[in-house]
C-alpha positions in Angstrom: 10.5 -6.2 -12.7 6.4 -5.0 -14.4 5.2 -8.1 -12.5 6.0 -6.3 -9.1 4.3 -3.6 -11.1 1.1 -4.8 -12.6 -2.8 -3.8 -11.1 -3.1 -7.7 -9.8 0.3 -8.0 -7.5 -0.3 -4.4 -6.5 -4.7 -5.9 -5.1 -3.1 -8.8 -3.3 -0.7 -6.5 -1.9 -3.8 -4.4 -0.5 -5.8 -7.9 0.4 -2.6 -8.8 2.3 -2.8 -5.4 4.3 -5.9 -5.5 5.0 -6.2 -8.7 5.6 -2.9 -9.0 8.4 -4.1 -5.6 9.8 -8.0 -7.7 10.3 -6.6 -10.5 12.3 -4.8 -7.4 14.2 -7.7 -5.9 15.1 -9.7 -9.2 16.0 -6.9 -9.9 18.5 -6.9 -6.3 19.7 -3.1 -6.1 19.3 -2.0 -2.5 18.5 1.0 -2.2 15.7 3.0 0.1 14.4 3.1 0.9 10.5 5.5 2.4 7.5 3.4 4.3 4.8 4.0 5.8 1.7 3.6 9.1 2.4 3.1 10.0 -1.4 -0.4 8.1 -1.1 -1.7 9.6 2.6 -3.6 12.2 3.1 -4.4 14.4 6.0 -8.2 15.6 7.1 -7.7 18.4 7.5 -4.3 19.2 5.5 -1.4 19.6 8.3 0.4 22.8 8.7 3.1 23.2 6.5 5.7 23.0 9.8 4.9 19.5 10.1 3.8 18.6 7.6 8.1 18.6 5.7 9.3 17.2 8.3 7.7 13.7 7.4 10.2 11.7 5.1 9.6 9.1 1.9 7.8 6.4 4.8 7.1 7.3 8.1 6.2 5.5 11.3 3.0 5.2 12.3 2.8 4.1 16.0 -1.5 2.5 15.7 -1.7 2.4 20.3 -4.0 4.2 22.8 -6.5 6.5 21.1 -5.5 6.2 17.5 -5.4 2.1 17.6 -8.9 3.0 19.1 -10.2 5.9 15.9 -8.6 2.8 13.4 -11.7 2.3 10.7 -11.0 -0.5 7.6 -12.6 0.9 4.5 -12.2 -1.2 1.3 -9.2 0.6 -0.7 -8.0 2.3 2.8 -6.8 2.6 6.7 -7.7 5.5 8.6 -7.0 6.7 12.4 -6.9 10.0 14.2 -3.8 10.9 15.3 -2.1 14.6 16.9 1.7 15.7 15.7 4.1 18.0 16.6 4.7 19.6 20.2 1.5 20.7 20.1 -0.3 17.6 19.0 -2.0 19.0 15.9 -5.6 16.6 15.3 -6.0 14.7 12.3 -7.8 12.1 10.2 -5.0 9.7 8.3 -5.7 7.8 5.8 -3.3 5.3 4.1 -4.1 3.1 1.3 -3.5 -0.8 2.0 -1.4 -0.7 -1.7 0.6 2.3 -0.1 1.7 0.9 3.4 5.9 -0.8 3.0 5.8 -2.7 6.4 3.2 -3.3 9.5 5.7 -4.1 12.9 4.1 -5.9 16.3 6.7 -5.3 18.7 9.6 -4.8 16.5 9.0 -7.6 14.7 8.7 -7.4 10.9 5.0 -9.2 9.6 4.8 -8.0 6.6 6.4 -6.1 4.0 5.4 -4.7 0.3 7.9 -3.4 -2.3 5.2 -2.7 -3.8 5.2 0.8 -1.8 8.0 1.3 -2.6 7.5 2.3 -5.9 7.6 5.6 -7.4 3.7 6.6 -10.0 5.7 6.4 -12.9 7.1 3.3 -12.2 3.9 1.7 -11.9 2.0 3.0 -15.0 5.0 2.0 -17.0 5.0 -2.0 -15.9 1.1 -1.9 -17.0 2.3 -0.8 -19.9 5.2 -3.3 -20.7 2.8 -5.8 -19.3 -0.4 -4.9 -21.7 2.3 -4.9 -24.2 3.7 -8.0 -23.7 0.1 -9.6 -23.9 -0.5 -8.5 -26.8 2.6 -9.5 -28.4 2.0 -13.2 -26.2 -1.6 -12.6 -28.1 -0.8 -12.0 -31.5 1.7 -15.3 -31.7 -0.8 -17.4 -30.3 -3.4 -16.5 -33.3 -1.0 -17.1 -35.9 -2.2 -20.8 -36.7 1.2 -22.0 -37.5 2.3 -21.6 -33.8 -0.9 -23.8 -33.2 1.3 -27.1 -32.1 3.5 -24.4 -28.8 -0.1 -24.5 -27.4 -1.9 -27.3 -26.1 -5.5 -27.2 -24.3 
């Protein structure tokens, strides 16, 4: 499990999500994405009555004006959207690692299980991997173990 919680895996998922979105934009294909809402920012912040309508994961349909407002930054995708009956406007910023799914016409093109991990699990995974690497280095540095490793 620690590999799925590692920074390396997180970066791999970020890269894949951004590359797929870039591909979809290049081909002028509207799409939807599901995101872990604990990592999504709204500017301005949504009123409480709207914010509490979201579940842990929410679907964003990027079509029409919302699609035309997409901006890809190094670490996140942003777009403008209207929420609720009053169409409350907000700029939505979603880090690539928080994108759980990307869909086109209800066909799932991308799934990122890193997005399902809570912050406490990702920190724990990084510590476990670091501890494992330290243990391996101690083992490798013992001259009696040199026959186990070939350069």
